N, C-alpha and C positions, 0 to 999 in steps of 0.2 A: 504493500500500500504506500510505503514511503516513496518508492521509485515512481509510482503512478502520480502521486500528488506533486512530486518534484517536476515530472514531465508536464503536468498541467499548470505549473507556475504557482501552485498552492504551497508556498514554502513553509508557512507556519505549521500547516497540517502535516507536511512531510517531516518536519523536525520532530513533532510529537510522535509520529510513527517510528522514526529511526531510534529515538531515545527509548521508546517502549521496547522495541526489538533488541536494542543494545542491553538493556537491563535483563531481559529474558535470556539472551544468549550468555551473558556473563554469569548469571545464576546457574544455568543448565550446564554450560561447557567450560566456563572460566574465561579470563580476560585475553588469553592468547590463542583461543581457538580460531580457526580461519573464518568461520561464520561471524564470530564477534568482530574480527578485524575487518571483514568486508563491510560491516555496518559502520564501523569507525571511519573507514575510508569514505563511505557514502555521506556520512555526517560532515566530513571535511569538504567534500564537493558542495554540499548544501550551504555550509557556512561561507564558502568562497562566493557562491552565487548571491548570498545575502550581504556580502561585503564585510563579513566578520572574519577578517583575515588572520588575526591572532588565534582565534578559536580554530580556524581551519588548519593553521600551521600545527597546532597541538595535535589535532586529529590525524593529520597526515604523518607526523613524526611517530605517533603511537602506532599507527598501522604499519609504517615502514619497519620499525623495530620488531614488531611482531611477525611480519612476513619474512624478514631476514632470519629470524630465529626458527620459524616453522618450515620455510621452504628454501632459504638461501638467498644470496644477493642477486642471482640471475634469473629467478623465477619471474614469469610474466606478470603476476600480481604485484610482486615487489617493484618491478620496473614501471608498471602503470602508476604506482604511488610516487615513485621517483619523478616521473614526468609531471604528475600533478603538483608536486613540490616545486618543480621548475616553473610551472605556470604561476603558482602563488608568489614565488620570489620575484618573478617578473612584474606581477601586479603591485608588489610592495616596493618596486624600484631597486631590489637587491640583484642587480644584473650579473655580477660575478658569481653569486651563489646559484642563480638561475642557470647560467652557462654550465656550471659544474654538473648540475642535476640533469640537464638535457644531454650533455655528452655521456654521462654515465648511462642514462636510459638508452641513448642511441647505440652505444657499444653493446649493451646487453641485448637489445632487440635485434640488432644485426646478427648476433651470435645465435639467438634463440629462433628467430623467424626468417632471417635473411634481409637483404637491403631493400627488397621490393615489396615487403609486406606493408599493408596500409597503416598499421600501427607504427612501424618504423618510419614511414613517410610522414606521419603526423608529427613525430618528434623532429624530423628534418625540417619541416615547415616551421615548427616552433623555434628552432635554432635560427632559421632565416629571419623570423620576426625579431628575435633578440639581436642579431647582428645589425639589422636595420636600425633598431633603437640605439645601438652603440655607435652608429656611424660607420660600421664596417661593411660598406656597400658592396664591395667585390665578393666578400664572403657570403653576404646575404643573397646576392644574385646566384652564386653557386648552389646554395641550399634550395632556393626557390626552383631553380631549373631541375635540380635532382628530384625534388618533390613532384614537380609538374610532370616530368617524364614517367615517374612511377605511377602517379594517379591516372595518367592517360592510358597506361598499359593495364592497370588494374580495373579501372572503372569506366574509361572512355572519356572523350573530350568534353561532354556536357554534364558530368557529375558535379554536384555542388562543391565537393572538395577540390576537384580540378579547377573549377572556375574561381574559387576563393584564392587559389594560388596564382591564377592568371591576374586577378585584380591586384594582388600583392606585388607582382612583377610590375604592373602599371604604376603603382605608387613608387616603387623603387626607381623605375626609369624616369619618373617625374623629378625625383630628387637628384638624379644624375644629369638632368637637363636633356635627356633623350625623349623629347616630347612626341615625336612621331611614333616611336616604339611604344611609348606609354599609351597613346591614343589607340593603337592597334590592340593592345592588351585589354583596355577598358571596353572597347567595342566587341571584342571577342567574348569577354566575360558577360556583358549585357545580353548579347545575342544568345549565348549559351543558357543563361538563366531563363530567357523567354522561351527557348526551345524545350527546356527541361520542365518548366513549371506551368507554362501556358500564360495567356494574357491576364487572367484574373489574379492568380496567385502571385505572379511576379510583381504586381503593383504594391504589395504589402510585405514582400520578402526582404528582410533587412539587408542581407548581403547584396542583393540586387540594387537596393536603394543606395547603399554605400557606393556602388559602382556608378550609379547615375549621378550622385553628388560629385564623385571624383571627376567624371567627364565634364560636368558643369564647370568645375574649377579650372580644368585644363582649357576648355573653350574660352573662359574668361581671361586666362593668362595669355592666350594666343590671339586675343582681340576679336573673337567671334561672339559678340555680345548677345545677339538674338538666340543663337544656339545655346549659349550659356543660360540665358533666362528660361528657355524652354525646359532645359534639364533641371535647373534649380526648382522650378515650379513642380515638375513631375516628382522630384524627390520630396519636396515639402508636403505635397498632397498625400503621398504614401506614408511618410513619417507621422503626419498628423493622425492618420487613420490608426496607426499602430500605437503611438505614444500619447495622442491627444493634442488638440490645438493649444498653442501657447507653451509647448515644451521648449526647453532651452535650445535644443538643436534646431527646432523650427524657427526660433527667433534669430539664430545665427544665419540660417539660410535666407531669411527675409532681409537681414542686413546685407548679405552678399549680393542679393538682387538689387538692392538700393545703391550699391556701389558700382554697378555696371555702367 
Protein backbone atom coordinates (compact mmCIF):
# COMPACT_ATOMS: atom_id res chain seq x y z
CA UNK A 1 0.00 0.00 0.00
CA UNK A 2 2.89 2.35 0.72
CA UNK A 3 4.21 1.97 -2.81
CA UNK A 4 0.73 2.55 -4.23
CA UNK A 5 0.19 5.71 -2.22
CA UNK A 6 3.65 6.96 -3.19
CA UNK A 7 2.91 6.36 -6.87
CA UNK A 8 -0.36 8.28 -6.46
CA UNK A 9 1.44 11.20 -4.83
CA UNK A 10 -0.28 10.56 -1.47
CA UNK A 11 2.95 10.95 0.45
CA UNK A 12 1.56 11.27 3.98
CA UNK A 13 -0.51 8.10 3.57
CA UNK A 14 2.52 6.35 2.08
CA UNK A 15 4.65 7.37 5.06
CA UNK A 16 2.09 5.90 7.48
CA UNK A 17 2.01 2.62 5.56
CA UNK A 18 5.80 2.36 5.37
CA UNK A 19 6.24 3.06 9.08
CA UNK A 20 3.53 0.53 9.92
CA UNK A 21 5.26 -2.06 7.73
CA UNK A 22 8.66 -1.20 9.18
CA UNK A 23 7.47 -1.72 12.75
CA UNK A 24 5.92 -5.04 11.78
CA UNK A 25 9.00 -6.30 9.94
CA UNK A 26 11.31 -5.25 12.78
CA UNK A 27 9.12 -7.07 15.29
CA UNK A 28 8.78 -10.21 13.16
CA UNK A 29 12.23 -10.51 11.58
CA UNK A 30 14.51 -7.96 13.21
CA UNK A 31 16.16 -4.73 12.03
CA UNK A 32 18.60 -6.36 9.59
CA UNK A 33 16.21 -8.59 7.65
CA UNK A 34 16.13 -7.77 3.95
CA UNK A 35 12.37 -7.07 4.02
CA UNK A 36 12.97 -4.58 6.83
CA UNK A 37 15.79 -2.98 4.86
CA UNK A 38 13.68 -2.74 1.71
CA UNK A 39 11.08 -0.76 3.68
CA UNK A 40 13.83 1.43 5.15
CA UNK A 41 15.06 2.18 1.62
CA UNK A 42 11.50 2.98 0.50
CA UNK A 43 11.15 5.39 3.41
CA UNK A 44 14.36 7.05 2.25
CA UNK A 45 12.90 7.49 -1.23
CA UNK A 46 9.71 8.93 0.26
CA UNK A 47 11.56 11.37 2.52
CA UNK A 48 13.64 12.50 -0.47
CA UNK A 49 10.43 13.16 -2.42
CA UNK A 50 9.10 15.16 0.55
CA UNK A 51 12.29 17.20 0.74
CA UNK A 52 13.21 15.71 4.13
CA UNK A 53 16.78 15.17 3.06
CA UNK A 54 18.36 14.52 6.45
CA UNK A 55 15.77 11.86 7.26
CA UNK A 56 16.27 10.36 3.80
CA UNK A 57 20.04 10.20 4.34
CA UNK A 58 19.56 8.37 7.64
CA UNK A 59 17.28 5.80 5.99
CA UNK A 60 19.59 5.23 3.04
CA UNK A 61 22.65 4.80 5.24
CA UNK A 62 20.78 2.38 7.48
CA UNK A 63 19.61 0.39 4.46
CA UNK A 64 23.10 0.46 2.95
CA UNK A 65 24.80 -0.84 6.08
CA UNK A 66 22.21 -3.60 6.37
CA UNK A 67 22.45 -4.63 2.72
CA UNK A 68 26.25 -4.71 2.89
CA UNK A 69 26.03 -6.97 5.94
CA UNK A 70 23.32 -9.22 4.46
CA UNK A 71 24.36 -9.45 0.81
CA UNK A 72 27.72 -7.77 0.38
CA UNK A 73 28.90 -4.56 -1.28
CA UNK A 74 28.20 -5.62 -4.87
CA UNK A 75 24.63 -6.92 -4.55
CA UNK A 76 22.16 -5.11 -6.76
CA UNK A 77 20.04 -3.94 -3.79
CA UNK A 78 23.18 -2.53 -2.17
CA UNK A 79 24.10 -0.74 -5.40
CA UNK A 80 20.60 0.66 -5.82
CA UNK A 81 20.86 2.26 -2.38
CA UNK A 82 24.34 3.56 -3.22
CA UNK A 83 22.87 5.22 -6.32
CA UNK A 84 20.04 6.68 -4.21
CA UNK A 85 22.61 8.18 -1.86
CA UNK A 86 24.33 9.71 -4.86
CA UNK A 87 21.09 11.36 -5.93
CA UNK A 88 20.52 12.61 -2.39
CA UNK A 89 24.02 14.03 -2.04
CA UNK A 90 23.57 15.79 -5.38
CA UNK A 91 20.31 17.33 -4.11
CA UNK A 92 22.17 18.46 -0.98
CA UNK A 93 24.94 20.01 -3.06
CA UNK A 94 27.49 17.50 -1.78
CA UNK A 95 28.86 16.91 -5.24
CA UNK A 96 32.10 15.14 -4.35
CA UNK A 97 30.22 12.65 -2.16
CA UNK A 98 27.66 12.20 -4.92
CA UNK A 99 30.40 11.46 -7.46
CA UNK A 100 31.90 8.81 -5.18
CA UNK A 101 28.51 7.12 -4.77
CA UNK A 102 27.76 7.19 -8.49
CA UNK A 103 31.15 5.78 -9.42
CA UNK A 104 30.82 3.03 -6.83
CA UNK A 105 27.33 2.19 -8.11
CA UNK A 106 28.50 2.29 -11.72
CA UNK A 107 31.43 -0.05 -11.16
CA UNK A 108 29.24 -2.49 -9.27
CA UNK A 109 26.42 -2.43 -11.83
CA UNK A 110 28.82 -2.92 -14.72
CA UNK A 111 30.20 -5.95 -12.91
CA UNK A 112 26.80 -7.36 -11.98
CA UNK A 113 24.74 -6.54 -15.08
CA UNK A 114 27.10 -5.24 -17.74
CA UNK A 115 27.51 -1.78 -19.30
CA UNK A 116 24.33 -1.90 -21.37
CA UNK A 117 21.83 -2.74 -18.62
CA UNK A 118 19.28 0.02 -18.12
CA UNK A 119 20.09 0.36 -14.41
CA UNK A 120 23.76 0.83 -15.32
CA UNK A 121 22.73 3.43 -17.90
CA UNK A 122 20.65 5.29 -15.30
CA UNK A 123 23.77 5.74 -13.19
CA UNK A 124 25.75 6.80 -16.27
CA UNK A 125 23.12 9.48 -16.87
CA UNK A 126 23.29 10.56 -13.23
CA UNK A 127 27.05 11.00 -13.59
CA UNK A 128 26.44 13.08 -16.70
CA UNK A 129 24.11 15.35 -14.76
CA UNK A 130 26.65 15.65 -11.97
CA UNK A 131 29.53 16.48 -14.30
CA UNK A 132 27.37 19.12 -15.97
CA UNK A 133 26.70 20.71 -12.57
CA UNK A 134 30.42 20.63 -11.82
CA UNK A 135 31.21 22.32 -15.14
CA UNK A 136 32.99 19.22 -16.46
CA UNK A 137 31.25 19.52 -19.81
CA UNK A 138 33.41 17.15 -21.83
CA UNK A 139 32.99 14.40 -19.23
CA UNK A 140 29.25 15.11 -19.09
CA UNK A 141 28.98 14.82 -22.88
CA UNK A 142 30.73 11.43 -22.80
CA UNK A 143 28.34 10.15 -20.14
CA UNK A 144 25.25 11.43 -21.93
CA UNK A 145 26.31 9.89 -25.23
CA UNK A 146 27.08 6.59 -23.54
CA UNK A 147 23.67 6.60 -21.86
CA UNK A 148 21.94 7.63 -25.09
CA UNK A 149 23.50 4.85 -27.14
CA UNK A 150 22.58 2.32 -24.49
CA UNK A 151 18.98 3.51 -24.14
CA UNK A 152 18.50 3.53 -27.91
CA UNK A 153 19.71 -0.06 -28.02
CA UNK A 154 17.65 -1.19 -25.03
CA UNK A 155 14.41 0.73 -25.47
CA UNK A 156 14.47 2.47 -28.83
CA UNK A 157 14.67 6.12 -29.90
CA UNK A 158 11.29 7.27 -28.51
CA UNK A 159 11.43 5.86 -24.98
CA UNK A 160 11.12 8.55 -22.32
CA UNK A 161 14.52 7.69 -20.80
CA UNK A 162 16.12 8.02 -24.23
CA UNK A 163 14.40 11.34 -24.81
CA UNK A 164 15.34 12.71 -21.39
CA UNK A 165 18.98 12.07 -22.26
CA UNK A 166 18.51 13.75 -25.65
CA UNK A 167 17.13 16.81 -23.83
CA UNK A 168 20.07 16.79 -21.43
CA UNK A 169 22.44 16.79 -24.40
CA UNK A 170 20.55 19.81 -25.70
CA UNK A 171 21.13 21.63 -22.44
CA UNK A 172 24.80 20.69 -22.53
CA UNK A 173 25.25 21.87 -26.11
CA UNK A 174 23.56 25.15 -25.19
CA UNK A 175 26.08 25.68 -22.40
CA UNK A 176 28.90 24.88 -24.84
CA UNK A 177 27.52 27.42 -27.33
CA UNK A 178 26.70 24.69 -29.87
CA UNK A 179 23.26 26.12 -30.54
CA UNK A 180 22.53 24.30 -33.79
CA UNK A 181 23.29 20.95 -32.17
CA UNK A 182 21.22 21.95 -29.14
CA UNK A 183 18.23 22.82 -31.31
CA UNK A 184 18.46 19.46 -33.07
CA UNK A 185 18.43 17.67 -29.72
CA UNK A 186 15.46 19.64 -28.37
CA UNK A 187 13.44 19.10 -31.54
CA UNK A 188 14.29 15.41 -31.54
CA UNK A 189 13.24 15.09 -27.89
CA UNK A 190 9.99 17.00 -28.41
CA UNK A 191 9.03 15.03 -31.51
CA UNK A 192 9.85 11.82 -29.66
CA UNK A 193 7.61 12.75 -26.73
CA UNK A 194 4.79 13.56 -29.14
CA UNK A 195 5.25 10.20 -30.89
CA UNK A 196 5.44 8.26 -27.64
CA UNK A 197 2.67 9.96 -25.68
CA UNK A 198 0.27 11.39 -28.25
CA UNK A 199 -1.00 14.97 -28.51
CA UNK A 200 -3.09 14.94 -25.32
CA UNK A 201 -0.69 13.41 -22.81
CA UNK A 202 2.30 15.33 -24.12
CA UNK A 203 0.65 18.64 -23.23
CA UNK A 204 0.99 17.95 -19.50
CA UNK A 205 4.04 15.64 -19.42
CA UNK A 206 6.62 17.59 -17.45
CA UNK A 207 9.70 16.28 -19.26
CA UNK A 208 8.17 17.33 -22.57
CA UNK A 209 7.27 20.74 -21.13
CA UNK A 210 10.87 21.13 -19.95
CA UNK A 211 11.98 20.59 -23.54
CA UNK A 212 9.41 23.07 -24.83
CA UNK A 213 10.71 25.69 -22.39
CA UNK A 214 14.31 24.91 -23.35
CA UNK A 215 13.43 25.43 -27.02
CA UNK A 216 11.76 28.71 -26.17
CA UNK A 217 14.89 29.94 -24.42
CA UNK A 218 17.05 28.89 -27.38
CA UNK A 219 14.76 30.68 -29.84
CA UNK A 220 14.93 33.79 -27.66
CA UNK A 221 18.73 33.61 -27.51
CA UNK A 222 18.94 33.35 -31.30
CA UNK A 223 16.55 36.27 -31.92
CA UNK A 224 13.48 34.29 -33.03
CA UNK A 225 11.01 36.13 -30.86
CA UNK A 226 7.74 34.86 -32.29
CA UNK A 227 8.88 31.25 -32.16
CA UNK A 228 10.09 31.81 -28.60
CA UNK A 229 6.76 33.36 -27.59
CA UNK A 230 4.83 30.43 -29.06
CA UNK A 231 6.94 27.90 -27.17
CA UNK A 232 6.84 29.83 -23.90
CA UNK A 233 3.04 30.06 -24.10
CA UNK A 234 2.79 26.36 -24.84
CA UNK A 235 4.99 25.55 -21.86
CA UNK A 236 3.08 27.88 -19.53
CA UNK A 237 -0.31 26.44 -20.47
CA UNK A 238 0.87 22.90 -19.74
CA UNK A 239 2.68 23.80 -16.53
CA UNK A 240 -0.33 25.72 -15.24
CA UNK A 241 -2.47 22.65 -15.82
CA UNK A 242 -0.04 20.53 -13.81
CA UNK A 243 1.08 22.92 -11.06
CA UNK A 244 -1.74 25.46 -11.03
CA UNK A 245 -1.90 29.03 -12.24
CA UNK A 246 0.31 31.47 -10.41
CA UNK A 247 3.03 28.90 -9.75
CA UNK A 248 6.58 30.26 -9.46
CA UNK A 249 7.66 28.63 -12.70
CA UNK A 250 4.65 30.07 -14.54
CA UNK A 251 5.56 33.53 -13.31
CA UNK A 252 9.13 33.05 -14.52
CA UNK A 253 7.88 32.09 -17.97
CA UNK A 254 5.55 35.09 -18.04
CA UNK A 255 8.52 37.33 -17.24
CA UNK A 256 10.54 35.70 -20.04
CA UNK A 257 7.72 36.42 -22.49
CA UNK A 258 7.68 40.03 -21.36
CA UNK A 259 11.39 40.33 -22.04
CA UNK A 260 11.14 39.20 -25.67
